[in-house]
C-alpha positions in Angstrom: -78.9 -14.3 43.6 -81.8 -16.8 45.4 -83.3 -19.2 42.9 -86.7 -18.0 42.8 -85.6 -14.9 42.3 -83.7 -15.9 39.3 -86.7 -16.9 37.9 -89.0 -14.4 38.3 -86.8 -12.5 36.9 -85.6 -14.5 34.5 -89.6 -14.9 33.5 -90.0 -10.9 33.3 -87.0 -10.5 30.8 -88.5 -13.1 28.6 -91.9 -11.8 28.4 -90.5 -8.7 27.8 -88.3 -9.7 25.0 -91.6 -11.8 23.6 -93.3 -8.7 23.6 -90.7 -6.7 21.6 -90.4 -9.5 18.7 -87.1 -10.8 20.1 -88.6 -14.0 21.3 -85.2 -16.0 22.8 -85.9 -20.2 21.9 -84.0 -21.1 24.8 -83.8 -19.1 28.2 -81.7 -21.0 31.0 -79.8 -19.7 33.7 -76.1 -21.1 34.1 -74.1 -21.2 37.5 -70.6 -20.8 37.5 -69.5 -22.7 40.6 -66.0 -21.5 40.2 -67.1 -18.1 40.8 -70.9 -18.0 42.3 -72.5 -16.3 39.4 -75.2 -17.1 37.6 -75.8 -15.9 33.6 -78.9 -15.9 31.9 -78.5 -18.0 28.5 -80.3 -16.7 25.8 -80.5 -18.7 22.1 -81.8 -15.4 20.0 -84.6 -16.0 17.2 -83.9 -17.6 14.0 -81.7 -15.6 11.4 -80.5 -13.5 14.3 -76.6 -14.2 14.8 -75.2 -10.6 15.2 -74.4 -10.3 18.7 -73.8 -6.6 18.6 -77.2 -6.2 17.3 -78.9 -8.9 19.8 -76.8 -6.8 23.3 -78.3 -3.5 21.7 -81.7 -4.5 21.7 -81.8 -6.3 24.7 -79.8 -3.7 26.4 -82.8 -1.2 25.1 -85.5 -4.0 26.2 -83.7 -3.9 29.5 -83.5 -0.4 30.3 -87.2 0.0 29.4 -88.3 -3.0 31.9 -86.1 -2.3 34.8 -88.9 -2.3 37.3 -89.9 -5.4 36.3 -86.6 -7.1 35.8 -85.4 -6.1 39.1 -81.8 -6.0 39.7 -81.9 -8.1 36.6 -79.6 -6.4 33.7 -78.3 -6.9 30.4 -74.9 -7.8 31.8 -76.3 -11.0 33.6 -77.4 -12.7 30.1 -75.1 -14.1 27.4 -76.1 -14.9 23.7 -75.6 -18.5 22.8 -75.9 -19.9 19.8 -78.2 -23.1 18.9 -74.9 -24.4 17.8 -73.7 -24.9 21.3 -73.0 -28.4 22.5 -75.0 -28.1 26.0 -77.8 -26.4 23.8 -78.0 -29.2 21.0 -77.8 -31.8 23.9 -80.9 -30.6 25.5 -83.1 -29.7 22.5 -82.6 -33.4 21.6 -85.0 -34.6 25.0 -86.5 -31.5 25.9 -89.5 -29.0 24.8 -90.9 -26.5 26.8 -91.6 -23.9 24.2 -93.9 -21.7 27.0 -92.4 -20.5 30.4 -91.6 -23.0 33.3 -88.8 -24.0 35.4 -86.5 -27.1 35.1 -83.6 -27.4 37.7 -80.5 -29.5 36.9 -77.7 -30.2 38.6 -74.5 -31.7 37.8 -75.6 -33.0 34.5 -73.7 -33.0 31.1 -75.5 -32.2 27.6 -73.7 -33.5 24.4 -70.5 -33.9 26.4 -70.6 -30.3 28.1 -71.0 -30.4 31.6 -73.2 -27.8 33.2 -72.6 -27.7 37.1 -76.5 -26.4 38.1 -79.2 -24.3 36.2 -82.5 -23.6 35.3 -84.4 -23.9 32.5 -87.2 -21.1 31.7 -87.9 -21.9 28.1 -86.5 -24.4 25.2 -88.2 -24.5 22.0 -85.5 -25.4 19.1 
């Protein structure tokens, strides 16, 4: 998927999650260079730690907003907790509570290497 499509589909999903009362505190595309795939890391709202509940609600929202999301679906996402080293590292120096797109490449955050990524929101 090209990066502009990642940003637009990611923004559409975050807006849908916001509207449904499941606003992610972090939304960030992360590229796995070994298999050349992108995953949208989502840190759920405070208090939501049950992955089954998160993915159930995410799947319902994605299905309801199929047209706006294009080819993006729940399997393109990964629930990541705010205790993940990369998330903790990013949260120390960056805050972007709205929607945007900040690109990074070849960085280590709090000792965790991320080859490429696009931050759509970070509000920890």
